C-alpha positions in Angstrom: 9.3 -3.9 24.7 11.7 -6.8 25.5 8.7 -9.1 25.8 7.5 -8.1 22.4 10.9 -8.6 21.0 11.1 -12.2 22.3 7.5 -12.9 21.3 8.3 -11.7 17.7 11.4 -13.8 17.5 9.6 -16.9 18.8 6.7 -16.3 16.4 9.1 -16.3 13.5 11.2 -19.3 14.7 8.6 -21.8 16.1 7.2 -24.3 15.4 9.1 -24.1 12.1 11.2 -21.1 10.9 9.4 -18.6 8.7 5.8 -17.6 8.1 4.9 -19.3 4.8 5.1 -22.8 3.1 4.0 -24.6 0.0 0.9 -26.8 -0.1 -0.3 -29.2 -2.7 -3.5 -28.5 -4.6 -3.7 -31.8 -6.5 -3.7 -35.4 -5.2 -0.2 -37.1 -5.2 -1.0 -40.4 -3.5 -0.8 -42.9 -6.3 1.4 -43.7 -9.2 -1.3 -42.5 -11.5 -1.4 -39.2 -9.7 2.3 -38.8 -10.2 2.0 -39.7 -13.9 -0.4 -36.9 -14.3 1.5 -34.4 -12.1 4.9 -35.1 -13.8 6.0 -37.5 -16.4 4.3 -38.3 -18.8 1.1 -36.3 -18.2 2.7 -32.9 -17.6 3.7 -32.8 -21.3 0.1 -32.1 -22.2 -0.2 -28.7 -20.5 3.3 -27.9 -21.6 2.2 -28.3 -25.2 -0.9 -26.2 -24.6 1.0 -23.3 -23.1 3.7 -23.5 -25.9 0.9 -23.1 -28.5 -0.9 -20.3 -26.5 0.9 -18.6 -23.5 -2.5 -17.6 -22.1 -3.1 -21.2 -21.3 -0.7 -20.8 -18.4 -3.6 -19.2 -16.6 -5.6 -22.4 -17.1 -3.0 -25.1 -16.3 -0.7 -23.4 -13.7 -0.9 -21.3 -10.6 0.2 -18.2 -12.5 -3.1 -16.4 -12.2 -3.3 -16.5 -8.4 0.4 -16.0 -7.6 2.1 -12.7 -6.8 5.8 -12.2 -6.4 6.8 -9.9 -3.4 10.2 -8.5 -4.4 12.7 -6.4 -2.6 16.4 -5.4 -2.6 16.2 -4.4 1.1 17.3 -0.8 0.6 14.4 0.7 2.6 13.2 -1.9 5.1 10.3 -0.5 7.2 11.8 2.3 9.3 15.1 0.4 9.6 16.8 1.6 6.4 19.2 -0.2 4.0 19.9 -3.5 5.7 20.2 -5.6 2.5 18.1 -8.2 0.7 18.4 -11.0 3.1 17.4 -8.9 6.1 14.2 -7.9 4.2 13.1 -11.5 3.9 11.0 -11.5 7.1 9.1 -8.5 5.8 8.5 -10.1 2.4 7.3 -13.3 4.0 5.0 -11.2 6.1 3.6 -9.6 3.0 3.0 -13.0 1.6 1.2 -14.0 4.7 -1.1 -11.0 4.3 -1.8 -11.7 0.7 -3.0 -15.2 1.6 -4.8 -14.2 4.8 -6.8 -11.4 3.3 -7.3 -12.2 -0.4 -6.4 -15.9 -0.7 -3.5 -15.0 -3.1 -0.5 -17.2 -3.2 2.7 -15.3 -2.9 6.4 -16.0 -3.2 9.0 -13.7 -1.6 12.1 -12.9 -3.7 15.1 -11.0 -2.4 17.4 -9.6 -5.1 21.1 -8.8 -4.8 22.3 -6.4 -7.6 25.0 -3.9 -8.4 22.9 -1.4 -10.5 19.3 -0.4 -10.8 19.3 -1.9 -14.3 20.5 -5.2 -12.9 17.5 -5.3 -10.6 15.1 -4.4 -13.4 16.6 -7.0 -15.7 16.3 -9.7 -12.9 12.7 -9.0 -12.2 11.8 -8.7 -15.9 13.4 -12.1 -16.5 11.3 -13.9 -14.0 8.0 -12.0 -14.4 6.2 -14.5 -16.6 6.2 -16.9 -13.7 3.7 -14.7 -11.9 0.3 -13.1 -12.2 1.5 -9.9 -10.6 4.5 -8.3 -8.9 4.5 -6.4 -5.6 7.6 -4.3 -5.2 8.5 -3.6 -1.6 11.0 -1.7 0.6 13.0 -0.2 -2.2 14.5 3.3 -1.6 13.7 6.5 -3.4 14.4 7.7 -6.0 15.5 4.3 -7.5 12.1 2.9 -6.8 10.4 5.3 -9.2 12.6 4.2 -12.1 12.3 0.5 -11.2 8.6 0.6 -11.2 8.3 2.7 -14.3 10.6 0.4 -16.3 9.0 -2.8 -15.1 5.5 -1.6 -16.0 6.8 -0.9 -19.5 8.6 -4.3 -19.8 6.1 -6.6 -18.2 2.6 -7.6 -19.3 1.4 -8.3 -15.7 0.5 -5.8 -13.0 3.5 -4.2 -11.2 2.7 -2.3 -8.0 5.1 -0.6 -5.6 3.1 -0.8 -2.4 5.2 1.6 -0.4 4.1 4.2 -2.9 0.6 3.4 -4.1 -0.7 1.3 -1.3 0.2 4.0 1.2 -1.3 6.6 -1.1 -4.6 4.8 -1.6 -5.3 4.2 2.0 -4.1 7.7 3.1 -6.3 9.3 0.5 -9.3 7.3 1.5 -8.9 8.3 5.1 -8.1 11.9 4.2 -11.3 12.3 2.0 -13.4 11.1 4.9 -11.6 13.2 7.5 -12.0 16.3 5.5 -15.7 15.6 5.0 -16.2 15.2 8.7 -14.3 18.4 9.4 -16.5 20.3 6.9 -13.6 21.0 4.5 -13.3 20.6 0.7 -10.2 19.0 -0.7 -9.9 21.6 -3.4 -9.8 24.4 -0.8 -7.6 22.6 1.8 -3.9 23.5 2.4 -1.7 20.5 2.9 1.7 20.2 4.6 3.6 17.0 4.0 6.7 16.4 6.2 8.8 13.9 4.2 9.6 13.7 0.5 10.3 10.0 -0.1 8.4 7.5 -2.2 5.4 7.3 0.0 5.1 11.1 0.5 5.3 11.8 -3.2 2.8 9.1 -4.1 0.4 10.4 -1.4 0.5 13.9 -2.5 0.1 12.8 -6.2 -2.9 10.8 -5.2 -4.4 13.8 -3.3 -4.0 15.9 -6.4 -5.8 13.2 -8.4 -8.6 13.3 -5.8 -9.0 17.1 -6.2 -6.3 18.8 -4.1 -4.6 21.8 -5.8 -0.9 21.5 -6.3 -0.3 25.1 -5.3 -1.9 24.3 -1.9 0.7 21.6 -1.2 3.8 22.3 0.8 6.3 19.4 1.0 9.4 19.4 3.2 12.5 17.3 3.1 15.6 17.6 5.4 16.5 20.9 3.9 13.1 22.4 4.5 10.3 23.5 2.2 10.6 22.3 -1.4 10.3 25.4 -3.4 10.9 26.5 -7.0 14.2 28.2 -6.3 16.0 25.2 -5.0 18.6 23.6 -7.3 19.0 20.3 -5.4 15.7 18.7 -6.4 15.3 15.4 -8.3 12.6 15.2 -10.9 10.2 13.7 -8.4 10.5 16.3 -5.6 10.4 19.0 -8.3 6.8 18.0 -9.0 5.9 19.6 -5.6 8.2 22.6 -5.7 6.0 25.4 -4.5 6.5 29.0 -5.7 6.7 30.4 -2.2 8.9 32.4 0.2 8.1 30.0 3.0 11.1 28.0 4.1 10.3 26.2 7.4 7.7 23.8 8.9 6.6 26.7 11.1 6.1 28.9 8.1 3.9 26.5 6.2 2.0 24.9 9.1 0.3 28.2 10.0 -3.3 28.0 8.9 -2.8 24.7 7.2 -5.8 22.3 7.1 -3.9 19.1 6.8 -0.6 17.7 8.1 0.7 14.4 6.7 3.8 13.0 8.3 5.9 10.4 6.5 9.2 11.3 8.1 10.3 10.5 11.7 9.3 10.4 15.3 8.4 13.6 17.3 9.2 16.1 14.5 5.8 17.9 14.9 5.5 19.9 18.1 2.5 21.1 20.2 3.4 24.6 19.1 3.2 23.6 15.5 -0.3 22.2 15.6 -1.5 25.1 17.6 -0.8 27.2 14.5 -3.0 25.1 12.2 -6.4 26.2 10.9 -9.6 25.3 12.8 -10.7 21.6 12.6 -7.4 20.3 11.2 -6.5 16.8 10.1 -3.2 15.2 11.2 -2.0 11.9 9.9 1.3 11.3 11.6 2.3 8.0 10.0 5.9 7.5 11.0 6.3 4.0 12.5 6.6 2.9 15.2 6.7 6.4 16.7 4.6 9.1 15.0 5.6 12.6 14.3 3.5 13.7 17.3 1.9 11.4 19.9 -1.9 11.4 19.7 -2.2 12.1 23.4 -0.1 15.3 23.0 -2.0 16.4 19.9 -5.4 15.9 21.5 -4.2 17.8 24.6 -3.5 20.9 22.5 -6.4 20.7 20.0 -9.9 19.3 20.7 -11.0 20.0 17.2 -8.6 17.7 15.3 -8.9 14.3 13.6 -5.8 12.2 14.2 -4.5 9.2 12.4 -1.3 7.2 12.7 0.3 4.1 11.4 -0.3 2.2 14.7 -2.9 -0.3 15.5 -3.2 0.8 19.1 -4.8 4.2 18.2 -7.9 5.0 16.2 -7.6 5.7 12.5 -4.7 3.4 11.7 -3.4 4.1 8.2 -2.5 0.6 7.2 -1.6 -0.7 3.7 -3.3 -4.0 4.3 -6.6 -2.1 3.7 -5.5 -1.9 0.0 -2.8 -4.2 -1.5 -4.4 -7.6 -1.1 -7.6 -6.4 -2.6 -6.2 -4.3 -5.4 -4.2 -7.4 -6.5 -7.3 -9.6 -6.1 -9.3 -7.3 -8.3 -6.5 -7.1 -10.9 -5.9 -10.8 -11.0 -9.6 -11.7 -11.3 -10.0 -9.9 -14.6 -6.4 -10.5 -15.7 -5.5 -6.8 -15.8 -2.3 -6.0 -17.6 -1.5 -3.1 -15.3 -2.8 -1.3 -12.2 -3.6 2.1 -13.6 -4.9 5.3 -12.0 -8.5 4.4 -12.6 -8.1 1.2 -10.6 -6.2 3.1 -7.8 -8.9 5.7 -7.5 -11.6 3.1 -7.5 -9.8 1.5 -4.5 -9.6 4.9 -2.8 -13.4 5.5 -2.9 -14.3 1.9 -2.2 -12.3 2.0 1.0 -13.6 5.5 1.9 -17.2 4.5 1.3 -16.9 1.3 3.4 -16.1 3.4 6.5 -19.5 5.0 6.2 -21.4 1.7 6.3 -22.7 0.1 9.6 -20.0 -2.1 11.1 -20.9 -5.8 11.5 -20.7 -7.5 14.9 -18.0 -9.8 13.6 -15.7 -6.9 13.1 -16.3 -5.6 16.6 -15.6 -9.1 17.9 -12.1 -8.9 16.4 -11.4 -5.7 18.4 -12.5 -6.5 21.9 -11.2 -3.2 23.3 -13.6 -1.3 21.0 -17.2 -1.2 22.1 -18.6 0.5 18.9 -17.5 1.9 15.6 -19.3 4.4 13.5 -18.2 6.9 10.9 -16.7 9.9 12.6 -13.6 11.5 14.0 -12.2 8.2 15.4 -13.3 6.0 12.5 -12.4 7.4 9.1 -11.0 4.1 7.7 -12.3 0.5 7.9 -10.6 -2.0 10.2 -8.3 -4.5 8.5 -10.3 -7.4 9.8 -13.5 -6.2 8.0 -14.4 -9.0 5.6 -16.3 -6.6 3.4 -13.0 -5.1 2.1 -12.3 -8.1 -0.1 -15.5 -8.0 -2.2 -16.0 -4.2 -2.1 -12.5 -3.1 -3.1 -11.8 -6.0 -5.4 -15.1 -5.5 -7.2 -14.4 -1.8 -7.7 -10.8 -2.4 -8.9 -12.0 -5.1 -11.4 -14.7 -2.9 -12.7 -12.3 0.0 -13.2 -9.9 -2.3 -15.0 -12.7 -3.4 -17.4 -14.0 0.1 -17.9 -10.5 1.5 -18.6 -9.7 -1.3 -21.1 -6.8 -3.0 -19.4 -8.6 -6.3 -18.4 -8.5 -9.4 -20.5 -11.6 -10.8 -18.8 -14.5 -8.4 -19.1 -17.0 -9.9 -16.7 -16.9 -9.7 -12.9 -16.4 -12.9 -10.9 -19.7 -14.3 -9.6 -18.5 -14.2 -6.0 -18.5 -10.4 -6.2 -22.3 -10.7 -6.2 -22.5 -12.3 -2.8 
């Protein structure tokens, strides 16, 4: 572990500090270049944008730039360490936007006193960008922040910890349930954790066909039920009318366990109680709710996913957020709506059923083969087909649902 720590620190420090930089997209070698880039030539696009704000998409980088914004109140699994400490994560997000979807990204870390201060700050700078990716903001404030910014901004605003997690988890869950011979509208779900990601995941499962009465969500006080008086409005959405109170009560005969909580909170005895052919997504990072080795030792009929890259079925947001933004930006969508999110779910799920190209296998030398099944319910992040497949589906959903300003798909989607 110490080796990884030093490697990570060296990676971020050398050869220059940080993971991103600015590059020029226009020549700047001659006096004429500079006259066009700045004074006097720059006055011409200024006038065009002043006469029609949509011209910013023609003459500036707005249409291919996303702001990655955080206040550092929920950094990975590390908690509230403040805005500046979140900067390496936000830079990492920017790196992923560029690497996987060729989207330029600027990380912005915001200090503020109140939630309204944060909202006002982001609203004030939003016109600079084509989209806003909110990141590592704690619940329940994150719900209000996203909701208000969607109202106030005319560009897509997307809290990846909620929706990116939900989209990828739902895609994997749909496939896992299919392999296990279960129907989503019959399945019983147990969700350990009740933060932003958990609430978004279960909301997405319901949109995909799960029945709300078949969902049992737990927080630190146990099962979220209708007789509790300590629930915020978001947890209350999943208050089940039940006498069950503990994880052991609800895990009995459950078809699905989703963990978005903490390490080693699910025991071997717990999973022994589950229904035949269960699905377990233990997504706490870096240590899951139950180690896959232990889970498989107890049950040989389960499908297991985690948030880690060193086990099969990694539930990884990078399967979603670069491509959902690519699709939104390409048709100039004003929001990322449920139709676009569901399109991403099914595009990701369907890709896992396709034959895997050799170039993908080459990127994973420890894996000899990949095919749709218990150890391959989600595509690998290095699969180049994610970009056209997911972006195309998202763009088409934006057009079909009436939130796109451009109503034809980019020609590169046809490749």
